[in-house]
N, C-alpha and C positions, 0 to 999 in steps of 0.2 A: 065224335072225337076228331074226325078229319076236318070238320069245320073249324074247330078250335086251333088245330095245327096250321091251317091256311091263314087264319087270323094272325097268329103269331108270326108266321113267315112273312106276311105283308106289313108288319110293323116297321117303323123306321130302324135304321142300323143301330142306333143308340139303345133302343128298347130290346132288340134282338141280342145285343152284346150282353146286357144284364141277364137276360134269360139264359144265354149260352153259359156264362160263368156260374150261374146258380146250379145249372144241371151238371156241368163238368166237375165242379167242386164236390158235389154230392156223389156222382157216379164214378168219379176218378178215371174217366175215359173220354176220348173224343172219337168222332166218327169221320171217316174219310171214304173216298171212292177210288176203286182200282179197276183197270180193265182186265180182260182175260189173260193178258201176259203178266199181270201183277204190277203194271205201271200205274202210278198215282195220277189222278186227274189234277192237272195244273192249269191255271188261268194265266194268260199272258197279257192282259190288258191293264197295265199299270205303269205310270211314268217314273215311279221312285225305285223300282226294283225289276229284276229280269223276269220274274214270274211270281205268281201267288199260289199257295197251297190252301184250298178251301177246306174248312172243317165245320162240322155240325155237332149239335149237342146230343142228338139221338139218331138211332137207325132210321126212324120214320122220316125225318127231315132230309137225311142223306138220300134215302130212296126216292123221295119226292123230287129231288134234284136230278137223280139218275134217270128218272122217267122222262125228263124233259130234254135229255141229251140225244144227239144223233147216234153216237156210238154206245155200245153196251158197257155199263159200269156196274159194279156191285159194291154195296156198302160193307164196310168192316170197321171194327173198333180197335183202338190202340190204347193201352193203359197210359194214363196221364204221365207217369214218370218216364216211360220210353218216348212218348211224344216230346216232352220237354227236353230230356237229357240226350236223346239220340237223334231223332228225326229233325227236330228244329235246328239243331246244330248243323246238320248236313244241309238243310234247306238254306240257311243263312250263309253258310260257307260257299254255296253255289250262287248266291246273289238273290235269293228269294225271300219272301215274307209270308205271313199267314193272312188269309181272308177269313175273318171270323163270321160264321153263320151267314154267308152271302145269299142274296136273292137277286132277281133280275134287275132290280132298281139300284141297289147300293150295297156297300159292305164296309166294314171297318177293317183296315189293314193294321196288323200289329206284328211286332218282332218278339223274339223269345223273352227278352228282359221285361217287356210290357206285360206279356202273358203271365210270367212268373209273379210279377208284382200284383197283378189283379187277383190271381188265385190266393196269394198270401194274405190278401185283405179280406177274404171271405171266411 
């Protein structure tokens, strides 16, 4: 199973995006990372917004990312409705956007309206 997960993780951003939305629409949850203080993992390498909130389609993918970080982070899930209606509103109000299923090579950056549109089409 781990080999399949690594294969999916190494696919181009567009392919991971499709996988992400198919999983999220089915499970109605997203996975994030937080540190021991409860602070979310945020990425700061983007020219269009102040920061990015990375999200994954499952615990295993989030944990794979956490294993590659210098600091200790734990994976946790958030119901899709809370993610869309609460967390993403706060993230965008603070100047951020979402990094959908990132890997070390690339990611797709999306805003709340784009995410809601993608989910409504599934």
